[in-house]
N, C-alpha and C positions, 0 to 999 in steps of 0.2 A: 512513583513506577513509571509516571511516562517516560521522564528524563533517562529511567536505566533502561527500558524496551530500544529507546533511540541510539543510545549508546551502544545496545548489541546490535541493532542494523546495523550503524557505523563501522562495527569490528568486523562483521560480516563481511560488509561490503570490502572493507578496505582490504581483509584477506584477500577477498579476488580480485582484486587491484583495477576496480572500474575507476573510472578517471573522477574527480570531483565533480564535476554538473551532473553525472548519473548521481554521484550520493544525495546529491541536495536535491536531485526530484524523486526519488526514492523516498528520501524523509519526507521531504511534501506529499508525494502521495498519501504515505501512510499514516500524517498527521489529518489530511484531508479526508481518507477513510474512518479513522476513530472519532472524527469528530463529526460525519453523517451520521453513526451510528450513536450519537448520544454519549461517547465515552464508555459505550460497552468493549470488556476489554474484548480484542480478537478470541483471544482460547474459545471464548461461548459464545464464537459466531462462527458460521458455516458456507456452505454454496449459497444457500439464499441472500445473506446479507452481501455477498460478492456482487452476486447479478445484482441486486438491486440497487447499488451503489456506479458498478459501471453501467448499468442503463440510466441512471441519474445523469451521471457524466457526460452520456452520448446525447442523451436527450434534450438536459436543463442547461447544461455549460454547452454543448455542442462544441465536443472535443471533438478532433479528427481520430479513425480508427488507431491510429501509431498510439496517441496521447493514451487511448484508453490500454492499448496493450503493454502501455509502460507503466500505467498506474496498475493494471494487473499483475504484471511481471515484480512491479516495487510492493504489492501484498503478499505476494508469495514468497517473496523473499525473506521475508521475515516470518512467516505462516505458512510455510507448505501444506500444512494440512487442512487448511481452509476448503480445497477442492480434491472432492475425491473421483 
């Protein structure tokens, strides 16, 4: 399932003509998001899980706000219904 999911992400990103580096970064953030939630399928998650993950990378990983925004964009690229 994970490979099919990532191929869908890759196809969507390529259809929008994003750079290869953006594609790699988005796939990284989507994988990290799924791992953080112990491989729970993103379709079963919502606002709370996204907020928890973004808080985690900001506080524990100490990423910059632009990096946090990139992670959010990556998650929403594949799962636009997560944020209501």
